[in-house]
N, C-alpha and C positions, 0 to 999 in steps of 0.2 A: 175162322176156324184154323187152328194151327196144324201143320203137317209135320210129321217126324220122319226123318230119313236116316238110313244107316249105310255107311260105306261098306261095300261088299268084302273088302280085303282087311281093313283095319278094325271094323266094327264101331268106328266113331259115329256118334249120333249128332244130328243137327235138327233144330226145330225152326220152322218158318211160320211166323205168326205175326200178331199185332206188334210185338216188340221190334221186329224188323222195320215196320213202317215208322214207328216212333224214332228209332235210331237214325234212319235215313232223313227224317224230318229235322232232327237236331244236328247230325254230323254231316249230312249232305254227301259231297264228293268223297270225303274221307271214308265214309262207311261203304260206299260202292267199291272203293279200292280194297278195303278190308275184306269184303266178300268176294274178291277177285272178279268183279264185274268191270274189267279193264276198259272195254269199249264204251260202256255207259259212263264210267268215270271220265274218260277222255272227252266224250261228247258233252257231258255236263260242264266240264271245264271250258270247252270251246264256247258253249252257249253262254257261259258266264263272262268269258273274256271278250267276246266280240263287241257287245254294247259298250264295254268300258273303253276299248280302243277307238271305236267309232264316235262315241258321243262324249261321255264323261264318267267319272267314277260314281256319280250319284245314281246312275242306272243300275249299279250293282244292288242297291237297296230295293229295286223293283224286280230284277231278274232272279236274285238269289232265293227269295221266298217262293216264286213261281216254280223254279226248277226243283226245289226241295219238296214242295207239295205234289208236283207231278210224279216225282220218283217215289214218294211215300205211298201214293195210290197204286203204283204199278210194281213195287218191289217184291211183293209176295208171289205174284204170278211169274215174275222174272226169275226168282230164286228157285221156285218149284220146277220150272222148265229147265233151268241150268243143272240142278241136281239130277233130274231124270236123264238129261242128255249125257251127263258124265258117268252114268251107270249106277248111281246110288239107288238103293231099294227103299221104296216108300212103305213105311210100317203102318200108315194110316193116320187118322187124326190124333192129336195129343189128348191124353186122358181116356182113350178108348180101351 
């Protein structure tokens, strides 16, 4: 279910739903940075870089899908918590 948030001062609206999961699955670390999830983007970059430096670049083919899948499962809850923490107002589910 998609959640709609409104910024209290600017009135800008953001929707958090399945599209966020799909975008992080496709774009990975770049989408985390786009959504200003800097700590998670940094952590994902480190998780991707460590096996490459320790072993070989072929490990990237194993870790990249795992990191993308893990973040695609968690991104909606992460974004909802982030918007609420930053003071955005939840308008309720999309389409309601």
